[in-house]
N, C-alpha and C positions, 0 to 999 in steps of 0.2 A: 797259758794264762799269765804266767809270771813274765813272759816276754812282752805281752800286750801292756801290762802295767808299767813296765820299764819304758816303753815307747811313749805312753801317755805322760809319764813323768818328765821325759826329755822334752816333749812338745810344750809342756807347761813352763818349764824353765826357760825355753827359747822365747815364748811369748812374754814372759815376765821381763826378760832382758830387753826385748824390743820396747816394751812399755816404759822401762826405766830410761832407755836411750832417748825416746821421744820426749819424755818429761824434761830431761836435761837440755835437749835442743830448744824446747819451748822456753825454759827458764833463761837460756842464753839469749834468745831472741828478745825476750822482755827486757833483760838487762841492757842489751844493745840499743833498744828503742828508748829506754830511759836515758842512756848516755847521749843519744841523738837529740833528745828534747833539751838537754842541758841542765846544769845545776842552777840553783838560785843565784850563785855568784856570777855565772855566765849571763843570766837574765839581767842582773843589775849592771853588768858591764855593757850589755847591748843598749840598755836604757841611757846610760851615760854617753854612749856614742851618738845616740839620736839627739840628746840634748846639746851636745857639742856641735852637731851638724846644724841644728836650728840656730844656735848662736852664730855660727860661721855665716849662715845665710843672711842673718840680720846685718852683720858687719859688711858683707859684700854689697848688699843693697844700699846700705848707708854710704859706702864709698862711691858706689855707682851714682847715687843721687847728688852727691856733693862735688864730684870731680868730672862728670861726663861733659858738663858745659864748658870746662876749662881743661881740655885734654893735654895741654902743654905744662900743666902745673906739676912741679916736682913732687908734691905730696902724693900724687896718684901712684907712682911706682913704689914709693916708700910704703904706702898703704897696702899695696899688693904683696910686697915682700913681708910685711908684718903679719898679714893674714896667713900666708903660706907657712911662715915660721911658727906662728902661734898654734895653729891647728894641725901641724905636721902633714901638710898636703904634699906628699912625696910618694913616689912609687916604691920606696924602700920601707914604708910604713906597713906593719902587718895588717892583713885584711880585717882582722877582728877589731882593730883600732882605726881603720880607715873610714873617714866620714864622707868621702867623695860621692858614694852612692846615694847619700841623703841631701846633696846640694841641689839637684835638679837644674833648673834654668840659671840658678846663681853661678854655676860653673861656666856657662857661656858668657855671662857678664864679667866674671873674673878674667876670662880670656880676652875680652874686648878691652878691659882696663889695662892690659899689657901693651896696648898700642895707642899712640905712637911710641916707638921704642926708646925715645930720648936722644940726647946728644951723642951718646956712645954708640947707639945703633945696635946694642946687644940683644940677641934673641933668647937669652938664657931663661928669663922669666916665662916668656911665651912658650918655649919648648917644655918647660916643667909642667905648665898647665895642660898643654896638648898631650903630654905623656899620661897625665891623670885621666883625661878623657878617653885616650886609647885603652888604658887599663880597664876602665869601666865598660868599654864597648859602646860608648856614647857617640851617636852620629851628630855631626854639626848640622845645623839647619841652614837653609839658603840665606836667610836674613842675617845670621851670624857671620857667614862668609862675606856677604856683601858689605856689612858694616866694618868687618875686620880690615878690608882693603880700603874702604872709604875713610877710615881714620888715619891712614898712613900719611906721612908728610912729604914723601918723595917716592919716585919709582924704584930706586935701589932698595928702599925700605920695604916696598911691596914685594920685590924679588926675594928679600930675606925671609919674609913671612911665607911666601910660596914654598921655598925650600924647607922651612921649618915644618910646614904642614906635611910635606912629602916624607920628611925624615922621621916624623913621629908615628906614621902609619895610623893616623886617626881614621875612624870609620867615616865613609863619605859615599853617598849614593851618586848615581850618574848625573842627576839634576844639580846636585850641590857641586860636583866636580866641574860641570859645565859653567856654573855661576862663578867659580873660582877663576877659571881660564878667561871668562868674559871680563871679569873685573880687572884682572891683571892686564889684559890686552887693552881695555878701555883706558886705563891709567897711562899706558905707553902711548896710546894715540893722543891723549890730552897733552902729554909732555911734548910730543913732536908738534902738535898743533900750536902750543904756546911758543915754541921755538920759532916756527915759521911765521907766526903772527908778529913776533918781535922783529924779525927780519923784514917783514912787509911794512911795519910801521917805520923802520929805519929808512926805508926808501920812499917815505911820504905816501904810502899806499898807492904807488903809481906803477910798480913792477912786481910781478910774481916770478920767483925763480923756478927753474926747471924741476928741482927737487920738490918744491912746494906743490907744484902742479901735479907731479907724479903721486905725491902723498894724498892729494884730494881725490885723484882718480882711482888709485890702487890701494891706498892704505899703507901700513908699515910692512916691512919685509918679514918673512918667516912668521906669518900670522898663525896664532894658535887656533883661531876659529875663522877661516876664510868666509867672508860673506859681504854683501853690499852694505856700505855704511854712508848713507846720505848726509849724516851730520858732520862728516869730516871737514867739508868746506865751511860750515858754520863755525866750527872750532877754530879753523885757521884765520878766518876773517873776523873772529870775535863777535859774531852775530848772536851768540847764545851765552848766557851767564853760566859760569861754572858753579853748579849747586851741590857739588860733592861734599862740601863742608857741612851742609845741612844734615847729612846722615850721621854726623858725629854725635848729635844730641841724644839724650836718653829718650825724649818723647818720640823721636822719629823711629828709634829702634823698637820701642814698645808698641808703636802703632803700626809698624810695617807688617807685623804678623797678621793683623786683621786684614790688611790689604791683600796679602798673599792668599789668605783663606777665601776672601771674596773672589779673587781671580780664578781659583780652582772651582769654586761653586758656580760662578757665572762668568765664563771666559769672554762672552760678548760685551760685558760691561766695561772691560779694560780697553 
């Protein structure tokens, strides 16, 4: 009988120890959950970050509205530099102070405001914004890529943007990558077309060189996207106006999104 009481006492002590351990674990979980929710100071810090993101969006849209129609204006690059410096838009900024996740489409417009690159042709500003987009895992849209190349002032500048996009490892789907290659190749074709047109005009439009004829029939060498291009002859003979500059305007960028949506909704209408 005495042995039975001793066994019961041992079991009771064991269950009491287990209950104390489970209570301690539950209290630890609760305290961890409270830490995860954050202190009032952290909530106030998050609110300040959101307010700074809203202010940055307003400044970006203001700069976009005032300088997109004059892309060669020197105040454009100065404005971009000022916004980046003021709001610490840099990959070295701690994530709790980073406002890039709250910029939305304004980040795409800030990227477009970096082009044209200016007289120096420096891609530093462009690369900094691209690194921000890559850090956020943000995918560039097709219209952003199209306008990025449409705003370039020369083919070498377009090549610099192409290598900056590859260097930054920004997220890009297959359709967007195809649009980038297509835009780059089209700019090269337009450059060769203008060169052969000047040559054609110098000969009083009476003789077409062998290289120009080969360009019309085959296109440029080492094509990124080999395909038939019936417009090359029109480019060389200057039968079509170069409307690439129209894409530089703010209105065309904002309206192109609607055109792409309609294209995917109703492909037969395009």
